[in-house]
C-alpha positions as CSV (number, residue, x, y, z in Angstrom):
1,X,-7.2,-5.8,11.8
2,X,-7.9,-9.4,11.0
3,X,-5.7,-11.8,9.5
4,X,-6.3,-14.7,7.1
5,X,-3.3,-16.6,5.6
6,X,-4.7,-19.9,4.0
7,X,-3.2,-22.7,2.2
8,X,-4.6,-25.8,0.3
9,X,-3.0,-28.8,-1.4
10,X,-3.9,-27.5,-4.9
11,X,-2.9,-24.0,-4.1
12,X,0.3,-25.0,-2.8
13,X,1.2,-26.5,-6.0
14,X,1.1,-23.2,-7.8
15,X,3.4,-21.7,-5.4
16,X,6.5,-24.2,-5.1
17,X,7.5,-23.8,-8.8
18,X,10.0,-21.3,-10.1
19,X,9.5,-17.8,-8.5
20,X,6.9,-19.0,-6.0
21,X,7.1,-19.1,-2.4
22,X,9.9,-21.3,-0.4
23,X,9.0,-25.0,-0.3
24,X,8.8,-24.9,3.5
25,X,5.6,-23.1,3.1
26,X,3.7,-26.3,2.0
27,X,3.0,-27.4,5.4
28,X,-0.1,-26.1,6.9
29,X,0.0,-25.7,10.8
30,X,-2.9,-26.2,13.2
31,X,-3.2,-22.4,13.6
32,X,-3.8,-22.0,9.9
33,X,-6.5,-24.6,10.0
34,X,-8.3,-22.8,13.0
35,X,-8.3,-19.6,10.6
36,X,-9.6,-21.6,7.9
37,X,-12.4,-22.9,9.7
38,X,-13.6,-19.6,11.4
39,X,-13.3,-18.0,7.9
40,X,-15.8,-20.4,6.4
41,X,-18.1,-20.1,9.5
42,X,-18.1,-16.3,9.1
43,X,-19.3,-16.9,5.5
44,X,-21.8,-19.4,6.6
45,X,-23.5,-17.4,9.2
46,X,-23.4,-14.0,7.7
47,X,-27.3,-13.2,6.5
48,X,-27.7,-13.0,3.0
49,X,-29.4,-9.8,3.0
50,X,-26.6,-8.0,4.7
51,X,-24.0,-9.2,2.6
52,X,-21.6,-6.2,1.6
53,X,-20.9,-5.8,-2.0
54,X,-17.2,-5.6,-2.8
55,X,-15.5,-4.3,-6.0
56,X,-12.6,-6.2,-6.9
57,X,-9.7,-4.8,-8.7
58,X,-6.5,-6.5,-10.4
59,X,-3.5,-4.4,-9.5
60,X,-1.0,-5.0,-12.5
61,X,1.1,-1.9,-11.6
62,X,1.8,-3.6,-8.4
63,X,4.0,-6.6,-7.8
64,X,5.0,-9.2,-5.3
65,X,8.6,-10.2,-3.9
66,X,8.9,-13.2,-1.6
67,X,11.6,-12.2,1.1
68,X,12.3,-15.3,3.4
69,X,14.9,-16.7,5.7
70,X,15.9,-16.4,9.3
71,X,17.4,-13.0,8.8
72,X,14.5,-11.5,7.1
73,X,13.7,-9.1,9.8
74,X,17.1,-7.9,10.5
75,X,17.6,-7.4,7.0
76,X,14.5,-5.0,6.3
77,X,14.6,-3.4,9.9
78,X,17.6,-1.4,8.5
79,X,16.3,-0.2,5.4
80,X,12.5,0.4,5.8
81,X,10.8,3.5,7.9
82,X,8.4,1.1,9.9
83,X,9.3,-1.4,12.6
84,X,9.3,-4.9,11.8
85,X,8.5,-6.0,15.1
86,X,5.0,-4.9,14.5
87,X,4.6,-7.9,12.3
88,X,5.4,-10.3,15.1
89,X,2.3,-9.1,16.7
90,X,-0.5,-11.5,16.2
91,X,-3.0,-8.5,15.4
92,X,-0.8,-7.1,12.5
93,X,-0.1,-9.1,9.5
94,X,0.2,-6.2,7.0
95,X,2.3,-3.1,7.3
96,X,2.9,0.2,5.0
97,X,6.4,1.6,4.9
98,X,8.9,3.4,2.5
99,X,12.5,2.6,1.6
100,X,14.5,5.7,1.7
101,X,17.5,7.1,0.2
102,X,20.6,8.1,2.4
103,X,19.6,11.6,1.9
104,X,16.1,10.9,3.6
105,X,14.0,11.0,0.3
106,X,11.5,8.4,-0.7
107,X,12.7,5.6,-3.0
108,X,9.9,3.0,-2.9
109,X,6.6,2.7,-1.3
110,X,5.7,-0.9,0.1
111,X,3.4,-3.0,1.8
112,X,4.8,-6.1,3.7
113,X,2.3,-9.2,4.3
114,X,3.6,-11.4,7.0
115,X,3.6,-15.3,6.5
116,X,3.4,-16.6,10.2
117,X,2.3,-19.8,11.5
118,X,5.0,-22.0,9.8
119,X,5.6,-25.1,12.1
120,X,9.3,-24.8,11.8
121,X,9.6,-21.1,12.5
122,X,10.7,-20.1,9.1
123,X,10.3,-16.4,8.7
124,X,9.2,-14.6,5.5
125,X,7.1,-11.8,4.2
126,X,5.7,-10.9,0.8
127,X,6.8,-7.5,-0.2
128,X,4.2,-5.4,-2.5
129,X,5.9,-2.8,-4.8
130,X,5.4,-0.7,-7.7
131,X,6.2,-3.3,-10.8
132,X,8.3,-0.7,-12.7
133,X,10.8,-0.6,-9.9
134,X,10.8,-4.6,-8.9
135,X,14.2,-5.0,-10.3
136,X,15.5,-2.1,-8.6
137,X,14.3,-3.2,-5.2
138,X,15.7,-6.8,-5.9
139,X,19.1,-5.2,-6.6
140,X,18.8,-3.2,-3.3
141,X,17.9,-6.2,-1.5
142,X,21.0,-8.0,-2.9
143,X,23.3,-4.9,-1.8
144,X,22.2,-5.0,2.1
145,X,22.2,-8.8,2.2
146,X,25.9,-9.0,2.7
147,X,26.1,-12.4,4.6
148,X,22.5,-12.8,6.0
149,X,20.6,-15.8,5.6
150,X,18.0,-14.3,3.3
151,X,16.2,-15.3,-0.2
152,X,14.2,-13.3,-2.3
153,X,12.6,-13.9,-5.6
154,X,9.7,-12.4,-7.7
155,X,6.2,-14.3,-7.6
156,X,4.6,-14.4,-11.1
157,X,2.3,-17.3,-9.8
158,X,0.6,-15.0,-7.4
159,X,-1.9,-12.5,-8.1
160,X,-2.8,-9.2,-6.0
161,X,-6.2,-7.7,-5.7
162,X,-7.7,-4.5,-3.8
163,X,-11.3,-5.1,-2.5
164,X,-13.3,-1.9,-1.9
165,X,-16.8,-1.8,-0.6
166,X,-19.5,-0.3,-2.9
167,X,-20.6,2.0,-0.3
168,X,-18.9,4.4,2.3
169,X,-21.0,3.0,5.3
170,X,-19.3,-0.4,4.9
171,X,-15.8,1.0,4.6
172,X,-16.3,2.7,7.7
173,X,-17.6,-0.5,9.4
174,X,-14.8,-2.2,8.3
175,X,-16.9,-4.9,6.8
176,X,-15.1,-8.1,6.2
177,X,-15.6,-9.7,2.6
178,X,-17.5,-12.8,2.5
179,X,-15.2,-15.6,1.4
180,X,-16.7,-18.6,0.0
181,X,-13.5,-20.4,-1.1
182,X,-11.2,-20.0,1.8
183,X,-8.7,-22.7,0.4
184,X,-7.8,-20.1,-2.4
185,X,-6.7,-17.3,-0.4
186,X,-3.3,-17.1,0.5
187,X,-3.5,-13.4,2.2
188,X,-6.5,-11.5,3.0
189,X,-5.9,-8.3,5.1
190,X,-7.2,-4.8,5.6
191,X,-5.2,-1.9,3.8
192,X,-2.7,-0.7,6.3
193,X,-2.8,2.8,5.0
194,X,-6.3,3.7,5.7
195,X,-9.6,2.1,6.1
196,X,-10.8,3.8,2.8
197,X,-8.7,1.6,0.8
198,X,-10.7,-1.6,1.8
199,X,-8.7,-4.8,1.5
200,X,-5.7,-6.5,0.1
201,X,-6.2,-10.2,-1.3
202,X,-3.3,-12.4,-2.7
203,X,-4.5,-15.7,-4.4
204,X,-2.9,-17.8,-7.3
205,X,-3.0,-16.2,-10.6
206,X,-5.3,-19.1,-11.8
207,X,-8.1,-18.1,-9.4
208,X,-10.8,-15.5,-10.2
209,X,-12.2,-13.3,-7.3
210,X,-15.8,-14.2,-8.3
211,X,-14.8,-17.7,-7.1
212,X,-13.7,-16.5,-4.0
213,X,-15.7,-13.6,-2.9
214,X,-19.5,-14.1,-2.8
215,X,-20.7,-10.5,-3.5
216,X,-18.1,-9.2,-5.9
217,X,-18.1,-7.4,-9.2
218,X,-14.6,-7.0,-11.1
219,X,-13.8,-3.3,-11.7
220,X,-11.2,-1.8,-14.1
221,X,-7.8,-0.3,-13.0
222,X,-9.0,3.1,-13.9
223,X,-12.0,3.1,-11.0
224,X,-9.2,2.1,-8.4
225,X,-7.0,4.8,-9.2
226,X,-9.7,7.4,-9.4
227,X,-10.9,6.4,-6.0
228,X,-7.1,6.8,-4.7
229,X,-7.3,10.4,-6.1
230,X,-10.4,11.2,-4.8
231,X,-9.2,10.3,-1.3
232,X,-5.9,11.7,-1.8
233,X,-3.8,8.6,-1.2
234,X,-0.3,8.2,-3.1
235,X,0.9,5.0,-4.3
236,X,3.9,4.2,-7.0
237,X,6.4,6.2,-8.6
238,X,4.2,8.9,-10.4
239,X,2.9,10.0,-7.1
240,X,5.9,9.6,-5.0
241,X,8.9,10.2,-7.8
242,X,12.0,8.2,-6.5
243,X,14.6,10.5,-4.8
244,X,12.3,13.6,-4.9
245,X,9.4,13.0,-2.3
246,X,10.0,13.6,1.2
247,X,8.4,10.9,3.5
248,X,6.8,13.2,6.0
249,X,5.5,15.6,3.2
250,X,3.9,12.3,1.7
251,X,2.0,12.0,4.8
252,X,3.5,8.8,5.8
253,X,2.8,9.3,9.5
254,X,-1.0,9.5,8.7
255,X,-0.6,6.0,6.6
256,X,0.9,4.4,9.7
257,X,4.1,3.8,7.7
258,X,6.7,5.1,10.1
259,X,8.3,4.3,13.4
260,X,10.1,7.1,15.4
261,X,11.2,4.5,18.0
262,X,12.6,1.5,16.1
263,X,16.3,2.9,15.9
264,X,18.6,3.5,12.9
265,X,17.4,2.7,9.4
266,X,18.5,4.4,6.0
267,X,17.5,7.8,5.6
268,X,16.4,8.0,9.4
269,X,18.5,11.2,10.4
270,X,16.6,13.8,8.4
271,X,13.4,12.0,8.9
272,X,13.7,11.9,12.5
273,X,14.9,15.6,12.9
274,X,11.8,16.9,10.5
275,X,9.5,15.2,12.9
276,X,11.0,16.4,16.2
277,X,11.2,20.3,14.9
278,X,7.5,19.7,13.9
279,X,7.9,21.7,10.9
280,X,6.3,20.6,7.8
281,X,5.5,23.3,5.3
282,X,4.2,21.3,2.4
283,X,1.9,18.2,2.1
284,X,0.8,16.0,-0.5
285,X,-3.1,16.7,-0.8
286,X,-5.8,15.8,-3.2
287,X,-6.7,18.6,-5.7
288,X,-9.8,19.0,-8.2
289,X,-8.6,20.6,-11.6
290,X,-10.3,22.6,-14.2
291,X,-8.6,20.4,-16.7
292,X,-7.5,16.7,-17.3
293,X,-4.7,16.0,-15.4
294,X,-3.3,14.3,-18.7
295,X,-2.7,17.8,-20.0
296,X,-0.6,18.7,-17.1
297,X,3.3,18.0,-16.7
298,X,4.6,16.1,-13.6
299,X,6.3,18.7,-11.4
300,X,4.6,21.9,-13.0
301,X,4.8,24.8,-10.3
302,X,1.6,25.8,-8.5
303,X,1.0,29.5,-7.9
304,X,-1.6,31.4,-6.0
305,X,-3.8,34.0,-7.8
306,X,-1.2,36.5,-6.6
307,X,1.5,34.5,-8.3
308,X,3.2,33.3,-4.9
309,X,5.0,30.0,-5.1
310,X,2.8,27.4,-3.7
311,X,4.0,23.9,-4.5
312,X,4.3,21.4,-7.3
313,X,1.9,19.2,-9.2
314,X,2.5,15.5,-9.0
315,X,-0.1,13.3,-11.0
316,X,-3.7,12.5,-11.2
317,X,-6.6,11.3,-13.7
318,X,-9.3,13.1,-15.4
319,X,-10.0,16.1,-13.1
320,X,-8.6,14.5,-9.8
321,X,-5.0,14.5,-8.8
322,X,-2.2,15.0,-6.2
323,X,-0.1,17.9,-5.4
324,X,2.4,18.9,-3.1
325,X,0.9,22.0,-1.6
326,X,2.3,24.6,0.8
327,X,0.2,24.6,3.7
328,X,0.1,28.3,4.0
329,X,-1.9,28.3,0.6
330,X,-3.9,25.0,1.0
331,X,-7.2,26.8,1.4
332,X,-6.7,29.4,-1.4
333,X,-7.4,28.8,-5.3
334,X,-4.5,27.8,-7.2
335,X,-3.1,27.6,-10.8
336,X,-0.7,26.3,-13.0
337,X,0.4,26.0,-16.7
338,X,-0.8,22.9,-18.7
339,X,1.4,21.4,-21.5
340,X,-0.2,23.5,-24.1
341,X,0.2,26.9,-22.1
342,X,-3.3,27.2,-20.7
343,X,-3.9,28.3,-17.2
344,X,-5.4,25.6,-15.3
345,X,-7.0,26.2,-11.6
346,X,-6.9,23.8,-8.7
347,X,-8.4,23.4,-5.4
348,X,-6.8,21.3,-2.6
349,X,-8.8,19.3,0.0
350,X,-8.1,17.9,3.2
351,X,-8.6,14.1,3.1
352,X,-11.2,12.6,5.5
353,X,-8.7,10.0,6.9
354,X,-6.3,12.5,8.2
355,X,-6.3,12.6,11.9
356,X,-8.8,15.6,13.1
357,X,-6.6,16.4,16.1
358,X,-3.2,16.8,14.4
359,X,-1.6,20.1,14.7
360,X,-0.8,20.0,11.0
């Protein structure tokens, strides 16, 4: 996984205002200058006929929270499923995780972006979350802050983008976006959940991806969600209802979002016990439906053709969606009742990005 954390004078000005990042991020280290040089060299050396074309998606349904201070790692270590020590490694600059309730159920799905290389050792991360729960996460951070030296604030001056290659071969080849304006990029990292989700980019709200990525066309938000549902990747409160979804049933292990060796954190006991017993009877799986997802109620019960309970429907778009399916019935045709009383058939599939050697 490659890392790009870049600053320019003009870009720093947009981050130091209200809601922006801490003022101490304004100094650019020698290490950052090296990264900038390497990134520009990559863009200049790449042959134009081999340039990978990307679709760039603005993500207004996701928001960014700045968490900074010398106790950032200790605070987050106790409330997320993944190990903050991973972000201290040079090769890891983006990490997926869940925040759990004390009962071990998922409250929020998050992505953390490390802001390394600050000359005075100032620690900090950007926390990506569902925009509808940003206030709840801010409140949760305040509850667990206690006396720690940590600051957190929303980042309205920053813009989050998803970059997806237009062909599958480029995705699997982990092709790097061809950046032409490195000084306008704050973060450019591969999506830590799966390579099929491409790259995550953070810039100033004033910048347009066409000014940054050489071969890029802007896509609409529906395309992004349709891609997610097609490959079976959950994101946000619709796919992972707070206080209902279980992290292991939601494939958190497959998305590299959990550590079983980090020690205690909120909700760890049930999650660790489930993992070590190896009993996971249901999984969140992509489904194709005979009727549009908009006609289906979230939480509607799934049944087999023999009327046996087979799970619950979660969310979707058009004829694609996600459902929590009992593995014993995953290969069978399933059905549920739509909001108007009609019977809708579903067929679950196993995503390509799931590990092939898993016992599950």
